[in-house]
C-alpha positions as CSV (number, residue, x, y, z in Angstrom):
1,X,19.7,51.6,151.8
2,X,19.5,51.0,148.2
3,X,16.1,50.4,146.5
4,X,15.1,47.3,144.9
5,X,13.3,47.3,141.7
6,X,11.4,44.0,140.6
7,X,9.2,43.5,137.8
8,X,6.0,41.2,138.1
9,X,8.2,38.0,138.1
10,X,10.2,39.2,141.0
11,X,13.0,39.9,139.1
12,X,14.8,43.4,138.7
13,X,13.8,45.2,135.6
14,X,16.7,45.8,133.1
15,X,17.2,49.6,132.8
16,X,18.6,51.2,130.1
17,X,22.3,51.2,130.6
18,X,23.2,54.7,129.5
19,X,20.8,56.3,132.2
20,X,23.2,55.9,135.1
21,X,26.4,55.2,133.2
22,X,29.7,57.1,134.2
23,X,31.1,59.9,132.1
24,X,32.5,59.8,128.7
25,X,34.7,61.7,126.3
26,X,32.2,62.1,123.5
27,X,28.1,62.1,123.0
28,X,25.7,62.4,120.4
29,X,22.1,63.4,120.9
30,X,19.4,62.4,118.3
31,X,16.0,64.1,118.4
32,X,13.2,62.7,116.3
33,X,9.8,63.3,115.6
34,X,7.2,60.5,114.7
35,X,5.8,60.2,111.4
36,X,1.8,59.8,111.2
37,X,0.7,56.5,111.8
38,X,4.1,55.2,113.0
39,X,2.8,54.3,116.5
40,X,1.8,51.0,115.0
41,X,5.4,50.0,114.3
42,X,7.6,51.9,116.7
43,X,7.0,50.1,119.9
44,X,8.6,46.9,118.3
45,X,11.4,49.0,116.7
46,X,12.2,50.9,120.1
47,X,12.3,47.8,121.9
48,X,14.8,46.6,119.2
49,X,16.6,49.7,119.7
50,X,16.9,49.4,123.1
51,X,18.3,45.7,122.9
52,X,20.7,46.8,120.3
53,X,22.2,49.4,122.4
54,X,22.6,47.0,125.3
55,X,24.4,44.6,123.0
56,X,26.7,47.4,121.4
57,X,27.4,48.4,125.1
58,X,28.9,44.8,125.4
59,X,30.6,44.9,122.1
60,X,32.1,48.0,122.6
61,X,33.0,47.9,126.4
62,X,36.7,48.9,125.4
63,X,35.3,52.4,124.8
64,X,32.4,52.4,127.4
65,X,29.7,52.8,124.9
66,X,26.3,53.4,126.4
67,X,22.8,54.9,125.3
68,X,19.3,55.3,125.9
69,X,16.2,55.8,123.9
70,X,13.2,58.1,125.9
71,X,9.7,59.0,124.8
72,X,8.5,62.3,124.8
73,X,5.8,63.2,127.4
74,X,3.5,64.6,124.6
75,X,3.6,61.6,122.6
76,X,3.7,59.0,125.3
77,X,0.1,58.3,125.3
78,X,0.0,57.9,121.2
79,X,2.8,55.2,121.5
80,X,1.9,53.4,124.7
81,X,-1.8,54.2,125.4
82,X,-2.1,51.0,127.8
83,X,-0.1,52.9,130.6
84,X,1.5,56.0,131.5
85,X,4.2,56.7,134.0
86,X,2.5,58.4,137.2
87,X,4.1,61.9,137.0
88,X,4.8,62.2,133.3
89,X,4.1,65.8,132.1
90,X,5.0,68.1,129.5
91,X,8.2,70.4,129.9
92,X,7.7,73.0,132.7
93,X,8.0,76.4,130.9
94,X,9.1,79.3,133.2
95,X,9.4,82.9,132.4
96,X,10.3,86.0,134.4
97,X,11.8,89.4,133.2
98,X,14.0,88.5,130.2
99,X,14.6,85.1,131.4
100,X,12.9,82.0,129.7
101,X,13.1,78.5,129.8
102,X,11.4,77.5,126.5
103,X,9.7,74.4,125.7
104,X,10.0,72.4,122.3
105,X,8.3,69.2,122.5
106,X,10.0,66.3,120.7
107,X,8.8,62.6,120.2
108,X,12.0,60.6,120.5
109,X,15.4,61.2,122.1
110,X,18.2,58.8,121.7
111,X,21.4,59.3,123.7
112,X,24.6,58.1,122.7
113,X,28.1,58.2,124.4
114,X,31.2,56.6,124.2
115,X,35.2,57.3,124.4
116,X,35.3,57.1,120.5
117,X,33.8,59.5,117.9
118,X,33.6,56.7,115.1
119,X,31.6,54.4,117.3
120,X,29.0,57.0,118.3
121,X,28.8,57.8,114.5
122,X,28.3,54.3,113.9
123,X,25.5,53.9,116.5
124,X,23.7,57.1,115.2
125,X,23.8,55.8,111.7
126,X,22.1,52.5,112.9
127,X,19.5,54.4,114.9
128,X,18.6,56.5,111.7
129,X,18.3,53.4,109.5
130,X,16.1,51.5,112.1
131,X,13.8,54.7,112.4
132,X,13.8,55.4,108.5
133,X,10.1,56.1,107.5
134,X,9.1,56.2,111.0
135,X,10.5,59.3,112.1
136,X,12.1,62.4,111.0
137,X,15.6,63.6,112.7
138,X,15.0,67.4,113.5
139,X,18.2,68.1,115.8
140,X,21.6,66.2,116.1
141,X,24.0,67.6,118.9
142,X,27.5,66.3,119.4
143,X,28.8,66.9,122.8
144,X,32.5,66.4,124.2
145,X,34.3,66.2,127.4
146,X,36.1,69.5,128.0
147,X,39.4,69.4,130.1
148,X,38.6,67.8,133.6
149,X,34.8,67.6,133.2
150,X,34.4,71.3,132.9
151,X,31.8,73.5,131.4
152,X,33.0,75.9,128.5
153,X,32.7,78.5,131.3
154,X,35.6,76.9,132.9
155,X,33.8,75.6,135.9
156,X,33.7,71.8,136.7
157,X,30.0,70.6,135.9
158,X,28.2,67.8,137.8
159,X,30.2,68.2,141.0
160,X,27.0,67.5,142.9
161,X,26.0,64.2,141.0
162,X,25.4,61.2,143.1
163,X,28.0,58.5,143.0
164,X,28.2,54.7,143.1
165,X,24.9,52.7,143.8
166,X,23.3,56.1,144.7
167,X,23.0,57.0,141.1
168,X,20.4,54.3,140.5
169,X,18.4,55.3,143.6
170,X,18.3,59.1,142.4
171,X,17.8,58.3,138.7
172,X,15.5,55.3,138.4
173,X,11.8,54.6,139.4
174,X,11.3,52.5,142.3
175,X,8.3,51.1,143.8
176,X,6.1,54.3,143.9
177,X,5.2,53.2,140.3
178,X,5.6,49.4,140.1
179,X,4.9,49.2,136.3
180,X,7.6,51.6,135.5
181,X,10.2,50.4,137.9
182,X,13.8,50.8,136.4
183,X,12.7,53.8,134.2
184,X,13.6,57.5,134.4
185,X,12.2,60.9,133.8
186,X,14.4,62.7,131.4
187,X,14.5,66.6,130.9
188,X,17.0,68.2,128.2
189,X,17.8,71.7,127.6
190,X,20.2,73.1,125.1
191,X,21.9,76.1,126.5
192,X,23.6,78.7,124.2
193,X,26.5,80.5,126.3
194,X,27.4,84.3,125.5
195,X,31.1,83.5,126.0
196,X,32.2,87.0,124.9
197,X,30.2,88.6,127.8
198,X,31.4,85.6,130.2
199,X,34.9,86.2,129.6
200,X,34.7,89.8,130.2
201,X,33.9,89.3,133.9
202,X,36.2,89.3,136.7
203,X,37.3,85.9,138.2
204,X,35.6,87.0,141.6
205,X,32.4,87.5,139.5
206,X,32.6,84.5,137.7
207,X,33.1,82.6,141.1
208,X,30.4,84.5,142.9
209,X,28.1,83.8,140.0
210,X,28.5,80.0,140.2
211,X,29.1,79.6,143.9
212,X,32.4,77.7,143.7
213,X,36.2,78.7,143.1
214,X,37.2,78.2,139.3
215,X,40.4,76.4,139.4
216,X,40.3,74.5,142.6
217,X,36.6,73.6,142.4
218,X,35.8,74.4,146.2
219,X,32.3,75.1,147.2
220,X,31.9,78.6,148.9
221,X,31.0,78.0,152.5
222,X,27.2,78.7,153.3
223,X,27.4,82.2,154.8
224,X,29.5,83.4,151.6
225,X,27.4,82.0,148.9
226,X,25.4,84.7,147.4
227,X,21.6,84.0,147.2
228,X,22.0,84.4,143.2
229,X,24.8,81.7,143.0
230,X,23.8,78.9,140.6
231,X,24.6,76.4,143.3
232,X,22.3,78.2,145.7
233,X,19.6,78.2,143.3
234,X,19.7,74.5,142.3
235,X,20.6,72.7,145.7
236,X,17.0,72.5,147.1
237,X,15.7,70.5,150.1
238,X,12.3,68.5,150.3
239,X,10.0,69.3,153.2
240,X,11.9,66.8,155.4
241,X,15.2,68.3,154.7
242,X,16.6,65.5,152.2
243,X,18.1,66.8,149.0
244,X,16.4,67.3,145.7
245,X,19.0,65.4,143.9
246,X,19.0,64.7,140.3
247,X,21.7,62.8,138.0
248,X,22.9,65.0,135.3
249,X,24.3,63.6,132.3
250,X,25.3,66.9,130.6
251,X,28.1,67.7,128.3
252,X,29.3,70.7,126.5
253,X,29.0,71.2,122.8
254,X,29.6,73.7,120.0
255,X,31.7,75.0,117.3
256,X,33.4,78.4,116.6
257,X,30.0,80.0,115.9
258,X,27.9,78.6,118.8
259,X,29.0,76.9,122.1
260,X,27.0,75.9,125.1
261,X,25.9,72.9,127.1
262,X,23.6,70.0,126.4
263,X,21.9,69.7,129.9
264,X,20.4,66.4,130.6
265,X,18.5,65.5,134.1
266,X,17.5,61.7,134.9
267,X,15.4,61.2,138.0
268,X,12.8,59.1,139.7
269,X,10.5,61.9,139.7
270,X,10.2,65.0,137.5
271,X,9.5,67.5,140.5
272,X,13.0,67.9,141.4
273,X,14.1,69.3,137.9
274,X,10.9,71.4,137.8
275,X,11.4,72.9,141.2
276,X,15.3,73.6,140.3
277,X,14.3,75.3,137.0
278,X,11.8,77.2,138.8
279,X,14.2,78.5,141.4
280,X,16.5,79.4,138.5
281,X,14.6,81.3,136.4
282,X,11.7,82.8,138.7
283,X,13.7,82.7,141.9
284,X,12.8,83.8,145.2
285,X,12.3,87.2,147.0
286,X,13.8,88.6,143.9
287,X,16.9,86.4,143.7
288,X,17.2,84.3,140.8
289,X,20.3,82.5,139.2
290,X,22.7,84.9,138.0
291,X,24.2,82.4,135.5
292,X,21.5,83.1,133.2
293,X,22.8,86.4,132.5
294,X,25.5,84.6,130.3
295,X,23.7,81.6,129.0
296,X,20.3,81.0,127.6
297,X,18.3,77.8,127.0
298,X,17.0,77.5,123.4
299,X,15.2,74.1,123.7
300,X,13.6,72.3,126.5
301,X,11.8,68.7,126.4
302,X,10.5,66.2,128.8
303,X,10.6,62.4,128.2
304,X,10.3,58.9,130.1
305,X,13.0,56.3,129.2
306,X,11.3,53.0,130.2
307,X,13.0,50.0,131.2
308,X,14.0,47.4,128.5
309,X,11.4,45.0,130.0
310,X,8.5,47.4,129.5
311,X,9.5,48.3,126.1
312,X,9.7,44.4,125.2
313,X,6.1,43.7,126.6
314,X,4.7,46.4,124.9
315,X,6.0,45.7,121.6
316,X,4.1,42.4,122.0
317,X,0.7,43.9,122.5
């Protein structure tokens, strides 16, 4: 049964539309670090940005524009000292042998997506204009849909994603943290693929590494799935046997010099992402995710994307 999210007046809080949006052709990710003293003005500016993104989604419905803004775990208390999401924590950094999931904290993350490059560019220009003098742009990544929703490795990405109303159940905070209903814990990682090494592997090695067939996108049966397969390492269960589901909003990115995946996890709890990352990097009984032989995360950041209502209320304080 779908969860209901209500604010203090009994109305459903307005989540930021880009969190649970369906896929697009193009994305543009902006990472900012706030200037010293900017916390005085930023709550009002971020509330305005969230409202602008929602309005832009309506104005550009023909290209399915959507977006959201998230605040870094390390910056949250500076920006919103009056309240903190119950589980908000810094990015979980893991290391084992030559495998590393690095942390690179960022204050603000703005996620923009649509089916038109020019609309994304216009939106990014507006974001930078509104944040001028308050935050410095430290990284910009432009993603794109590759073939039929595949990663650059050639495998379909996000096959396990929740669908329909279940996306909101997975991605959005509910009654467990009433003040932050409709918000989402966001984790991002920028992976750089070693495409030359990957392409040197046989089709069988590639499929065993992922745990699916490449062309047909058929998951291996349980008994045939290697313990080191990516799917085996990320499809985890809770103590009660339920799945630790996350909503992935990842997209490939790159040029002829560097190619990879900009990974985005949206979830009602940060624990699921943390456990999946631990399973990939550290593993269990010597079994880690062999996909990490061919790709390396070079960034990692944790954020919370609050509801529009929370941001508007905080702007009044």
